[in-house]
C-alpha positions as CSV (number, residue, x, y, z in Angstrom):
1,M,67.7,4.1,-16.5
2,Y,65.4,1.4,-17.9
3,T,66.7,-2.1,-18.6
4,Q,66.5,-3.6,-22.1
5,S,63.7,-5.9,-21.1
6,T,61.7,-3.1,-19.7
7,Y,62.2,-1.1,-22.9
8,N,61.1,-4.0,-25.1
9,L,58.0,-4.6,-23.0
10,C,57.0,-0.9,-23.3
11,K,57.7,-1.0,-27.0
12,T,55.5,-4.1,-27.5
13,T,52.7,-2.6,-25.5
14,L,52.7,0.6,-27.5
15,V,52.8,-1.4,-30.8
16,L,49.8,-3.5,-29.6
17,Y,48.0,-0.4,-28.5
18,G,48.6,1.3,-31.8
19,L,47.5,-1.7,-33.8
20,F,44.3,-2.0,-31.7
21,F,43.3,1.6,-32.2
22,T,44.3,1.6,-35.9
23,S,42.0,-1.3,-36.5
24,F,39.3,0.1,-34.2
25,L,39.2,3.5,-35.8
26,A,39.5,2.1,-39.3
27,C,36.3,0.1,-39.0
28,D,33.3,1.4,-40.8
29,K,31.0,3.4,-38.7
30,P,28.0,1.3,-37.7
31,S,24.9,2.2,-39.7
32,T,22.1,0.4,-38.0
33,S,21.0,0.0,-34.4
34,E,22.1,-3.7,-34.4
35,D,25.5,-2.7,-35.7
36,L,25.8,-0.1,-33.0
37,Y,24.9,-2.6,-30.3
38,K,27.5,-5.1,-31.7
39,S,30.1,-2.4,-31.5
40,V,29.1,-1.6,-28.0
41,D,29.3,-5.3,-27.0
42,Q,32.7,-5.6,-28.6
43,S,33.9,-2.6,-26.6
44,I,32.6,-4.1,-23.3
45,A,34.3,-7.3,-24.1
46,T,37.6,-5.5,-24.9
47,V,37.5,-3.5,-21.7
48,Q,36.7,-6.5,-19.5
49,N,39.0,-9.1,-21.1
50,S,42.0,-7.3,-22.7
51,N,45.3,-6.4,-21.1
52,L,45.2,-3.0,-22.6
53,P,46.3,-0.1,-20.5
54,N,43.6,1.9,-18.7
55,T,44.1,4.8,-21.2
56,A,43.1,2.5,-24.0
57,K,40.2,1.1,-22.1
58,K,38.9,4.7,-21.4
59,E,39.1,5.6,-25.0
60,T,37.3,2.4,-25.9
61,I,34.5,3.4,-23.5
62,A,34.5,6.9,-24.9
63,Q,33.9,5.6,-28.4
64,A,31.2,3.3,-27.1
65,I,29.5,6.3,-25.4
66,Q,29.3,8.0,-28.8
67,Y,27.6,4.9,-30.2
68,L,25.2,4.8,-27.3
69,K,24.1,8.4,-27.8
70,E,23.1,7.6,-31.3
71,L,20.9,4.7,-30.2
72,P,17.2,5.1,-29.7
73,S,15.8,5.0,-26.2
74,S,15.3,1.3,-25.0
75,E,15.8,-1.0,-22.1
76,R,18.8,-2.5,-23.9
77,K,20.4,0.9,-24.2
78,L,19.9,1.5,-20.5
79,K,21.5,-1.8,-19.6
80,K,24.6,-1.0,-21.7
81,L,24.9,2.4,-20.0
82,K,24.7,0.6,-16.6
83,D,27.4,-1.9,-17.6
84,Y,29.7,0.9,-18.8
85,T,29.1,3.0,-15.6
86,Y,30.3,0.1,-13.5
87,Q,33.4,-0.4,-15.8
88,A,34.3,3.3,-15.5
89,H,33.9,3.2,-11.7
90,H,36.1,0.1,-11.6
91,L,38.8,2.0,-13.7
92,Q,38.6,4.9,-11.2
93,D,38.0,7.4,-14.0
94,S,35.8,9.9,-12.3
95,L,35.2,12.1,-15.4
96,L,34.2,9.1,-17.5
97,F,32.1,7.8,-14.6
98,F,30.2,11.1,-14.4
99,K,29.5,11.2,-18.1
100,L,28.2,7.6,-18.2
101,N,26.2,7.8,-15.0
102,Q,24.6,11.1,-16.1
103,L,23.6,9.5,-19.5
104,R,22.3,6.6,-17.6
105,L,20.3,8.8,-15.2
106,E,18.9,10.8,-18.1
107,E,17.9,7.6,-20.0
108,A,16.3,6.1,-16.9
109,E,14.3,9.3,-16.3
110,R,13.3,9.4,-20.0
111,Q,12.0,5.8,-19.8
112,E,10.4,6.6,-16.4
113,D,12.3,3.7,-14.9
114,T,12.3,4.8,-11.3
115,L,14.2,1.7,-10.2
116,E,17.1,2.5,-12.5
117,V,17.0,6.2,-11.5
118,A,17.4,5.0,-7.9
119,D,20.3,2.7,-8.9
120,A,22.0,5.6,-10.7
121,H,21.8,7.7,-7.5
122,W,23.2,4.8,-5.6
123,S,26.2,4.8,-7.9
124,Y,26.7,8.5,-7.3
125,G,26.4,8.1,-3.6
126,S,29.0,5.3,-3.5
127,Y,31.4,7.5,-5.5
128,Y,31.0,10.5,-3.3
129,L,31.3,8.4,-0.1
130,E,34.7,7.1,-1.3
131,E,35.7,10.7,-1.9
132,E,34.4,11.6,1.6
133,D,32.1,14.2,0.1
134,Y,29.4,13.4,2.6
135,E,27.0,16.2,1.6
136,K,26.7,14.9,-2.0
137,A,26.8,11.3,-0.9
138,F,24.0,11.9,1.5
139,Y,21.9,13.6,-1.2
140,H,22.2,10.8,-3.7
141,Y,21.7,8.1,-1.1
142,T,18.5,9.9,0.0
143,E,17.3,10.0,-3.6
144,A,18.1,6.3,-4.0
145,Q,16.2,5.5,-0.8
146,K,13.1,7.3,-2.1
147,G,13.3,5.5,-5.4
148,F,13.7,2.1,-3.8
149,S,10.9,2.8,-1.4
150,Q,8.6,3.9,-4.3
151,N,9.4,0.7,-6.1
152,R,8.8,-1.4,-2.9
153,H,12.3,-2.8,-2.9
154,P,12.9,-3.1,0.9
155,Y,16.3,-4.7,0.8
156,Y,17.9,-2.0,-1.3
157,E,16.0,0.7,0.7
158,A,17.5,-0.8,3.9
159,K,21.0,-0.7,2.4
160,M,20.4,3.0,1.7
161,W,19.4,3.6,5.3
162,Y,22.6,1.9,6.4
163,N,24.7,4.2,4.1
164,L,22.9,7.2,5.4
165,A,23.6,6.1,8.9
166,F,27.2,5.6,8.1
167,I,27.5,9.2,6.8
168,K,25.7,10.5,9.9
169,G,28.2,8.7,12.1
170,R,31.1,10.3,10.2
171,L,29.4,13.7,10.8
172,K,29.2,12.8,14.5
173,D,25.4,13.0,14.4
174,Y,25.2,9.7,16.4
175,T,21.6,9.9,17.4
176,T,20.3,10.2,13.8
177,S,22.8,7.6,12.7
178,E,21.3,5.1,15.2
179,T,17.8,6.0,14.1
180,Y,18.7,5.2,10.5
181,I,20.3,1.9,11.5
182,Y,17.1,0.8,13.2
183,K,15.2,1.6,10.0
184,A,17.4,-0.8,8.1
185,L,17.6,-3.6,10.7
186,P,14.0,-5.0,10.5
187,T,14.4,-5.7,6.8
188,F,17.8,-7.3,7.2
189,L,16.4,-9.5,10.0
190,Q,13.4,-10.5,8.0
191,L,15.5,-11.4,5.0
192,H,18.2,-13.1,7.1
193,K,21.0,-10.9,5.5
194,K,23.8,-11.9,7.8
195,E,26.5,-9.6,6.3
196,Q,24.3,-6.6,6.4
197,L,23.3,-7.4,10.0
198,Y,27.0,-7.7,10.9
199,R,27.6,-4.3,9.4
200,C,24.7,-2.7,11.2
201,Y,25.6,-4.0,14.7
202,T,29.3,-3.1,14.1
203,L,28.3,0.4,13.2
204,L,26.2,0.6,16.4
205,G,29.2,-0.5,18.3
206,F,31.3,2.3,16.8
207,L,28.6,4.8,17.6
208,Y,28.4,3.9,21.2
209,K,32.2,3.8,21.5
210,E,32.3,7.4,20.4
211,L,29.5,8.2,22.9
212,E,31.5,6.3,25.5
213,G,28.7,3.9,26.1
214,F,31.2,1.1,26.3
215,D,28.9,-1.6,27.7
216,R,26.4,-1.2,24.9
217,A,29.3,-0.9,22.4
218,H,30.6,-4.3,23.6
219,A,27.1,-5.8,23.4
220,F,26.7,-4.6,19.8
221,H,30.1,-5.9,18.7
222,Q,29.3,-9.3,20.3
223,Q,26.0,-9.3,18.5
224,A,27.7,-8.6,15.2
225,L,29.8,-11.8,15.8
226,Q,26.5,-13.8,15.8
227,Y,25.8,-12.8,12.2
228,L,29.0,-13.9,10.6
229,P,28.3,-15.7,7.4
230,E,29.1,-19.5,7.2
231,K,31.8,-18.9,4.6
232,D,33.8,-16.0,6.0
233,D,36.0,-15.3,3.0
234,K,36.1,-11.6,3.9
235,F,37.8,-12.2,7.3
236,M,34.9,-10.5,9.0
237,R,35.5,-12.4,12.3
238,E,39.1,-11.1,12.4
239,A,37.8,-7.5,11.6
240,A,35.3,-7.9,14.5
241,Y,38.1,-9.0,16.9
242,N,40.1,-5.9,15.8
243,N,37.1,-3.7,16.5
244,I,36.6,-5.2,20.0
245,G,40.4,-4.8,20.6
246,L,40.2,-1.1,19.7
247,L,37.2,-0.7,22.1
248,W,39.2,-2.3,25.0
249,H,42.2,-0.1,24.1
250,R,39.9,3.0,24.2
251,Q,38.9,2.0,27.7
252,G,42.5,1.5,28.8
253,T,42.1,-2.3,29.2
254,Y,45.1,-3.1,27.1
255,T,45.5,-6.7,28.1
256,K,42.0,-7.6,26.8
257,A,42.7,-5.6,23.7
258,I,45.9,-7.7,23.1
259,D,43.9,-10.9,23.6
260,Y,41.5,-10.1,20.8
261,Y,44.3,-9.0,18.5
262,N,46.0,-12.3,19.2
263,Q,42.8,-14.3,18.4
264,A,42.5,-12.5,15.1
265,L,46.2,-13.1,14.2
266,T,45.8,-16.8,14.6
267,H,44.2,-17.1,11.1
268,Q,46.9,-18.7,8.9
269,D,45.8,-17.1,5.6
270,L,45.3,-13.6,7.0
271,A,48.6,-12.1,6.0
272,K,48.4,-13.5,2.5
273,K,44.7,-12.9,1.6
274,K,44.0,-9.7,3.7
275,P,47.4,-7.9,4.2
276,A,45.8,-4.6,5.1
277,L,43.9,-6.2,8.0
278,Y,46.9,-8.2,9.1
279,A,49.1,-5.1,9.2
280,R,46.4,-3.2,11.1
281,L,46.2,-6.0,13.7
282,L,50.0,-6.1,14.1
283,D,50.2,-2.3,14.5
284,N,47.3,-2.2,17.0
285,R,48.7,-5.1,19.1
286,A,52.1,-3.5,19.3
287,Y,50.5,-0.2,20.2
288,S,48.5,-1.7,23.1
289,Q,51.7,-3.5,24.2
290,L,53.5,-0.1,24.1
291,Q,50.9,1.3,26.6
292,L,51.7,-1.6,28.9
293,K,55.4,-1.1,28.4
294,H,55.8,-4.7,27.2
295,E,59.0,-5.1,25.2
296,E,58.3,-8.3,23.4
297,R,58.3,-7.7,19.6
298,Q,56.8,-4.2,19.5
299,I,59.2,-2.6,17.1
300,E,59.3,-5.7,14.9
301,D,55.5,-5.7,14.6
302,F,55.5,-1.9,13.9
303,Q,58.2,-2.3,11.2
304,T,56.4,-5.3,9.6
305,A,53.1,-3.5,9.5
306,L,54.8,-0.4,8.0
307,K,56.4,-2.5,5.3
308,I,53.1,-4.2,4.4
309,R,51.2,-1.0,4.3
310,D,53.8,0.7,2.2
311,S,53.8,-2.2,-0.3
312,I,50.1,-2.0,-0.8
313,E,50.1,1.8,-0.9
314,N,47.9,2.2,2.2
315,R,49.1,5.7,2.9
316,E,46.7,6.3,5.8
317,G,48.0,3.1,7.5
318,V,51.6,4.2,6.8
319,I,51.0,7.5,8.6
320,I,49.4,5.8,11.6
321,N,52.3,3.3,11.8
322,R,55.0,6.0,11.7
323,L,53.2,7.9,14.5
324,H,53.2,4.7,16.6
325,I,56.9,4.1,15.9
326,A,57.6,7.7,16.8
327,E,55.9,7.1,20.2
328,W,57.9,3.9,20.7
329,H,61.2,5.7,20.1
330,L,60.0,8.6,22.4
331,A,59.3,6.0,25.1
332,K,62.8,4.7,24.7
333,G,64.2,8.2,25.0
334,D,65.3,8.4,21.3
335,T,63.8,11.8,20.5
336,L,65.7,12.3,17.3
337,T,64.4,9.1,15.7
338,A,60.9,9.9,17.2
339,L,61.0,13.4,15.7
340,S,62.0,12.0,12.3
341,Y,59.1,9.5,12.2
342,A,56.7,12.1,13.4
343,K,57.8,14.6,10.8
344,Q,57.5,12.0,8.0
345,A,53.9,11.3,9.2
346,H,53.1,15.0,9.4
347,Q,54.4,15.6,5.9
348,E,52.5,12.7,4.3
349,A,49.3,13.6,6.2
350,H,49.6,17.1,4.9
351,E,50.1,15.9,1.4
352,I,47.0,13.8,1.2
353,Q,45.0,16.0,3.5
354,L,44.2,13.5,6.3
355,K,43.1,16.0,8.9
356,K,42.6,13.5,11.7
357,E,46.1,12.0,11.3
358,L,47.6,15.5,10.8
359,L,46.2,16.6,14.2
360,S,47.7,13.4,15.8
361,A,51.1,14.2,14.2
362,L,51.1,17.8,15.4
363,K,50.1,16.8,18.9
364,L,53.0,14.3,19.0
365,L,55.5,16.7,17.5
366,A,54.6,19.2,20.2
367,K,55.3,16.5,22.8
368,I,58.6,15.6,21.2
369,D,59.9,19.0,20.0
370,L,59.3,21.1,23.0
371,S,61.0,24.2,21.5
372,H,58.4,24.4,18.8
373,A,55.5,23.1,20.8
374,A,53.6,26.4,20.7
375,A,53.9,26.6,16.9
376,Y,52.7,23.0,16.5
377,M,49.8,23.6,18.9
378,T,48.8,26.7,17.0
379,Q,48.7,24.7,13.8
380,W,46.8,22.1,15.6
381,Q,44.2,24.6,16.8
382,D,43.9,26.1,13.3
383,I,43.3,22.7,11.8
384,Q,40.9,21.7,14.6
385,N,38.9,24.9,14.0
386,E,38.9,24.2,10.2
387,L,37.6,20.7,10.9
388,Q,34.9,22.0,13.1
389,R,33.8,24.5,10.5
390,N,33.8,21.9,7.8
391,L,31.9,19.5,10.0
392,R,29.3,22.2,10.8
393,H,29.1,23.1,7.2
394,Q,28.5,19.5,6.1
395,R,26.1,18.9,9.0
396,N,24.1,22.0,7.9
397,K,24.1,20.9,4.3
398,V,23.0,17.4,5.2
399,A,20.3,18.9,7.6
400,Q,19.1,21.0,4.7
401,I,18.9,17.9,2.5
402,Q,17.0,16.1,5.3
403,F,14.6,19.1,5.7
404,N,14.0,19.3,1.9
405,T,13.4,15.6,1.8
406,Q,11.0,15.8,4.7
407,Q,9.2,18.6,3.0
408,Y,9.1,16.6,-0.2
409,R,7.7,13.6,1.6
410,Q,5.1,15.8,3.4
411,Q,4.1,17.3,0.1
412,N,3.8,13.9,-1.4
413,L,1.7,12.7,1.5
414,K,-0.5,15.8,1.1
415,L,-0.8,15.2,-2.6
416,S,-1.5,11.5,-2.0
417,K,-4.2,12.5,0.6
418,Q,-5.7,15.0,-1.9
419,K,-5.6,12.4,-4.6
420,R,-7.3,9.9,-2.3
421,I,-9.9,12.5,-1.4
422,L,-10.5,13.3,-5.0
423,I,-10.8,9.6,-5.9
424,L,-13.2,9.1,-3.0
425,V,-15.3,12.1,-4.1
426,C,-15.3,10.8,-7.7
427,V,-16.3,7.4,-6.5
428,G,-18.9,9.0,-4.2
429,V,-20.3,11.0,-7.1
430,I,-20.4,7.9,-9.4
431,L,-22.1,5.9,-6.6
432,I,-24.6,8.6,-6.0
433,G,-25.2,8.9,-9.7
434,L,-25.7,5.2,-10.0
435,L,-27.9,5.2,-7.0
436,L,-30.0,8.0,-8.5
437,F,-30.1,6.2,-11.8
438,F,-31.3,3.0,-10.2
439,M,-33.8,4.8,-8.0
440,I,-35.2,6.7,-11.0
441,R,-35.3,3.5,-13.0
442,Q,-36.9,1.7,-10.1
443,Q,-39.3,4.5,-9.7
444,Y,-40.1,4.4,-13.4
445,R,-40.6,0.6,-13.2
446,Y,-42.7,1.0,-10.1
447,K,-44.8,3.7,-11.7
448,K,-45.2,1.6,-14.8
449,L,-46.2,-1.4,-12.7
450,E,-48.5,0.8,-10.7
451,Q,-50.1,2.1,-13.9
452,Q,-50.4,-1.5,-15.2
453,R,-51.9,-2.6,-11.9
454,Q,-54.3,0.4,-12.0
455,K,-55.3,-0.5,-15.5
456,E,-55.9,-4.1,-14.4
457,Q,-57.9,-2.9,-11.4
458,E,-59.9,-0.5,-13.6
459,L,-60.5,-3.3,-16.0
460,Q,-61.5,-5.6,-13.1
461,Q,-63.7,-2.8,-11.7
462,E,-65.4,-2.4,-15.1
463,R,-65.9,-6.1,-15.3
464,E,-67.5,-6.1,-11.8
465,H,-69.6,-3.0,-12.7
466,E,-70.7,-4.8,-15.9
467,R,-71.4,-8.0,-14.0
468,Y,-73.4,-6.0,-11.4
469,R,-75.2,-4.1,-14.1
470,I,-76.1,-7.3,-15.9
471,A,-77.3,-8.8,-12.6
472,E,-79.4,-5.7,-11.9
473,D,-80.8,-5.6,-15.5
474,L,-81.6,-9.3,-15.3
475,H,-83.2,-8.9,-11.9
476,D,-85.0,-5.6,-12.3
477,G,-85.6,-5.6,-16.0
478,V,-85.9,-9.0,-17.7
479,L,-87.0,-10.9,-14.6
480,G,-89.7,-8.2,-13.9
481,K,-91.0,-8.3,-17.4
482,L,-91.1,-12.1,-17.4
483,F,-92.9,-12.1,-14.1
484,G,-95.4,-9.5,-15.4
485,L,-95.8,-11.5,-18.6
486,R,-96.4,-14.8,-16.7
487,M,-98.9,-13.1,-14.4
488,Q,-100.8,-11.6,-17.3
489,W,-100.6,-14.9,-19.2
490,G,-101.9,-16.8,-16.2
491,M,-104.9,-14.5,-15.9
492,L,-106.0,-15.1,-19.4
493,K,-109.1,-17.3,-19.9
494,I,-107.9,-19.9,-22.2
495,Q,-110.5,-21.6,-24.4
496,G,-109.8,-25.0,-25.7
497,S,-109.5,-28.6,-25.0
498,A,-108.2,-30.0,-21.7
499,S,-105.0,-30.8,-23.3
500,D,-104.6,-27.2,-24.4
501,K,-105.2,-26.0,-20.9
502,K,-102.8,-28.5,-19.5
503,E,-100.1,-27.4,-22.0
504,H,-100.8,-23.8,-21.1
505,A,-100.4,-24.5,-17.4
506,M,-97.2,-26.5,-18.2
507,L,-95.8,-23.6,-20.2
508,L,-96.5,-21.2,-17.3
509,G,-94.6,-23.5,-15.0
510,E,-91.7,-23.6,-17.4
511,L,-91.8,-19.8,-17.6
512,Q,-91.6,-19.7,-13.8
513,K,-88.6,-22.0,-13.9
514,I,-86.9,-19.6,-16.3
515,E,-87.7,-16.8,-13.9
516,K,-86.0,-18.8,-11.1
517,E,-83.0,-19.5,-13.2
518,I,-82.6,-15.9,-14.2
519,R,-83.0,-14.9,-10.5
520,E,-80.3,-17.3,-9.5
521,I,-78.0,-16.1,-12.2
522,S,-78.5,-12.5,-11.1
523,H,-77.9,-13.4,-7.4
524,N,-74.7,-15.4,-8.4
525,L,-73.4,-12.5,-10.4
526,K,-73.9,-10.1,-7.5
527,K,-72.4,-12.7,-5.1
528,A,-69.2,-13.0,-7.3
529,T,-68.8,-9.3,-7.3
530,K,-69.1,-9.1,-3.5
531,D,-66.8,-12.1,-2.8
532,S,-63.9,-11.1,-5.2
533,F,-62.4,-8.7,-2.5
534,Y,-62.3,-11.5,0.1
535,Q,-60.7,-13.9,-2.3
536,D,-58.1,-11.3,-3.3
537,I,-57.2,-10.5,0.3
538,E,-56.9,-14.2,1.2
539,K,-54.7,-14.8,-1.9
540,L,-52.5,-11.8,-0.9
541,L,-52.1,-13.2,2.7
542,A,-51.1,-16.6,1.4
543,A,-48.5,-15.1,-1.0
544,K,-47.0,-12.9,1.7
545,S,-46.8,-15.8,4.2
546,E,-44.8,-17.8,1.7
547,L,-42.5,-14.9,1.1
548,G,-42.1,-14.0,4.8
549,N,-42.0,-17.6,6.0
550,F,-44.8,-17.2,8.6
551,S,-48.0,-19.1,9.2
552,Y,-51.3,-17.3,9.1
553,Q,-55.0,-17.4,10.1
554,C,-57.6,-15.8,8.0
555,D,-61.0,-15.0,9.4
556,L,-63.3,-13.5,6.7
557,A,-66.9,-12.8,7.9
558,H,-68.7,-12.3,4.6
559,H,-70.7,-15.4,3.9
560,H,-74.0,-14.2,5.2
561,N,-73.4,-10.5,4.5
562,K,-75.3,-8.8,1.7
563,R,-73.3,-5.5,1.9
564,S,-70.6,-4.9,-0.7
565,L,-67.6,-2.6,-1.1
566,S,-67.1,-0.1,-3.9
567,A,-64.2,-0.7,-6.3
568,P,-62.0,2.3,-5.0
569,V,-62.5,1.1,-1.4
570,K,-61.5,-2.4,-2.3
571,E,-58.4,-1.1,-4.0
572,H,-57.4,1.0,-0.9
573,L,-58.0,-1.9,1.5
574,L,-56.0,-4.3,-0.6
575,A,-53.1,-1.8,-0.8
576,I,-53.3,-1.1,3.0
577,T,-53.2,-4.9,3.7
578,E,-50.2,-5.4,1.3
579,E,-48.3,-2.5,3.0
580,I,-48.9,-3.9,6.5
581,L,-47.8,-7.4,5.5
582,Q,-44.7,-6.0,3.7
583,N,-43.7,-4.1,6.8
584,T,-44.2,-7.3,8.8
585,I,-41.8,-9.2,6.6
586,K,-39.2,-6.5,6.6
587,H,-39.2,-5.5,10.3
588,A,-41.2,-7.7,12.5
589,A,-39.5,-11.1,12.2
590,A,-42.9,-12.6,12.9
591,T,-43.8,-16.3,12.7
592,H,-47.6,-16.0,12.7
593,V,-50.1,-13.4,11.4
594,T,-53.8,-13.3,12.0
595,L,-56.0,-11.4,9.5
596,A,-59.7,-10.7,10.0
597,C,-62.2,-8.5,8.1
598,G,-65.9,-8.1,7.6
599,F,-69.0,-6.1,8.6
600,K,-70.0,-5.5,12.2
601,N,-73.0,-3.4,12.9
602,K,-72.6,-0.4,10.6
603,T,-68.9,-0.6,10.3
604,F,-66.4,-2.5,8.1
605,Y,-63.4,-3.7,10.0
606,L,-59.9,-5.0,9.0
607,S,-57.4,-6.2,11.6
608,V,-53.8,-7.6,11.0
609,V,-52.0,-8.9,14.1
610,D,-48.5,-10.4,14.2
611,N,-46.3,-12.0,17.0
612,G,-43.1,-10.2,15.9
613,K,-40.6,-8.1,17.9
614,G,-42.8,-5.0,17.9
615,F,-41.7,-1.4,18.1
616,L,-42.2,1.9,19.8
617,T,-45.1,3.6,18.0
618,H,-44.0,7.2,18.8
619,Q,-40.6,6.6,17.2
620,A,-42.0,5.1,14.0
621,S,-44.8,7.6,13.4
622,D,-42.7,9.4,10.7
623,G,-42.1,6.2,8.7
624,I,-43.1,6.3,5.0
625,G,-45.0,3.0,5.2
626,L,-47.2,4.1,8.1
627,Q,-47.8,7.5,6.4
628,N,-49.0,5.6,3.2
629,I,-51.3,3.4,5.3
630,Q,-52.7,6.5,7.1
631,D,-53.2,8.4,3.8
632,R,-55.2,5.5,2.3
633,I,-57.3,5.1,5.4
634,N,-58.1,8.8,5.3
635,K,-59.1,8.6,1.7
636,I,-61.8,6.0,2.5
637,G,-62.9,7.9,5.6
638,G,-61.7,5.2,8.1
639,D,-59.8,5.2,11.4
640,L,-56.5,3.4,12.4
641,N,-55.7,2.1,15.8
642,L,-52.1,0.9,16.0
643,K,-50.9,-1.1,19.0
644,S,-47.3,-2.2,19.5
645,S,-44.5,-2.5,22.0
646,I,-41.1,-4.1,22.1
647,G,-41.4,-7.9,22.2
648,D,-45.2,-8.0,22.1
649,G,-45.9,-7.9,18.4
650,T,-47.9,-5.4,16.4
651,A,-51.7,-5.0,15.8
652,F,-53.4,-2.8,13.1
653,Y,-57.1,-2.2,13.6
654,I,-58.9,-0.4,10.8
655,T,-62.5,0.6,10.8
656,V,-64.6,2.2,8.0
657,P,-68.2,3.4,8.6
658,T,-70.7,1.7,6.2
659,Q,-71.9,5.0,4.7
660,K,-68.3,5.6,3.4
661,L,-68.1,2.2,1.6
662,K,-70.1,3.3,-1.4
663,S,-68.0,6.4,-2.1
């Protein structure tokens, strides 16, 4: 029967609940996005701050979900969905959590927010891990890890590796679990995340305890103690001492186990602030003492731990406690009390389907109730087989997820590689296209410059031809006529006075002077035509020496030579000289160049010698520059003698027979 005060309290709560929903449902439906957001914000505030029952909170969230569905896609909407997902998880409403997290995941995928997608998978993973559905938890943690890796969020990625390692440990795949931990550790070490490092080394300690690598297990647990945070408000030190105590208990070193339990139990606030851990330590200490057959306060500790666990609804702890108390009574010879506690433990383990504790209860019952031992052991074997089947099934599922993930990553790597190759090919094509474009443009410019230079050379040749023609005309035509006129005039018998004869002789002298001037002009015109090549070649050498930063010596033997070069020959010789000097600048690294040219006997010679690094002539015979030089020499009917060796410089000797120079 309820008391009057309880009845009044329930009545008040129902009235408040009714008034809240009457006012909530009576409100006008929001018409704009801003109104919808305001309603959503009010709902969040109500859920977070009010003392409404969970049912009312769930209905508030359900109404808010409807509002959120009507909102357009946006970052703000995604944030609201995230807030509500956390609220639903806190309220332990799995149906509501799934609805919200699914909406959140869909919205994140719609917005292509891969970080939020990963976070949504993380929420799913946490939920399934609490439900001990390791297959689904592993899948979602794997998806979360991929998302955080894609977004280059190493801390969250490392946390996912830890969660995956934890699941692998539960599935007794200890090797893979250790591998995953070592994927997480470098990031936690780099970021100095003490709590995460503590968890990693603690998990490694558990793994090696199961593998019976006790020395390494102890080392990892001691290493975990080094990463305790400065403010240990989670009683992590006491939890670590409990873990080390369990390890010593597993080894049968009960005295050391008790020492660590005692160290943990010295914390004054432990019972008040962490009752579950306090009860576990009391129970574990009493159980180790039981193995040593120490009387002390075993039963009191067992009973205290049982009472605490029962008060906080720690059903798993209650079952373990009852099994330990049953063992204590069995050790005392009180089989009836032992059987009672063991049966209670068995029944509760069966109700909440704690297979591990159920196996322990059956084994203890077989030990206590010998008359039914066979039946208990048959049940034990059936459950053990079922556990093994479930374990294999989950391992296979997780292995399949791992395989699919590996295939996905390999496919991604393949696609990434193909993408890189495609990008490189595209870049290569673009670069080749640009190179061809610049080559064609350069070739066009070069051709244009060549045409311009050819026109200038043709113009210069025409000028030289015209100058030469004028010189010839003056010398052979005008000068000859003047000479003939003067001779005829001189042979005339002039009649007249002495002054007239004197003036006649003076005029003949003037006419002779004019002949001399015309002859000098003719000779100068021819000399300018002849000397222009040597001036051009000297100017070319000076310009190239400045460009190539080398000194030069120029020996031009033309001052007393009356022979001349035709315009085409001059053009080829200048081009040959320019090509040689250009190669000297590019390849020879010379500091001095000697150039000589002129006529010797019936041959025109041109030599260019440098003090550069030289080369092997048989290896460079296919060079374009040398081919161009040889082609031009062939065109003017000349010969090339090339001498060079490594370290001894290079010498070009070109000779052209005199009869070829007029061609």
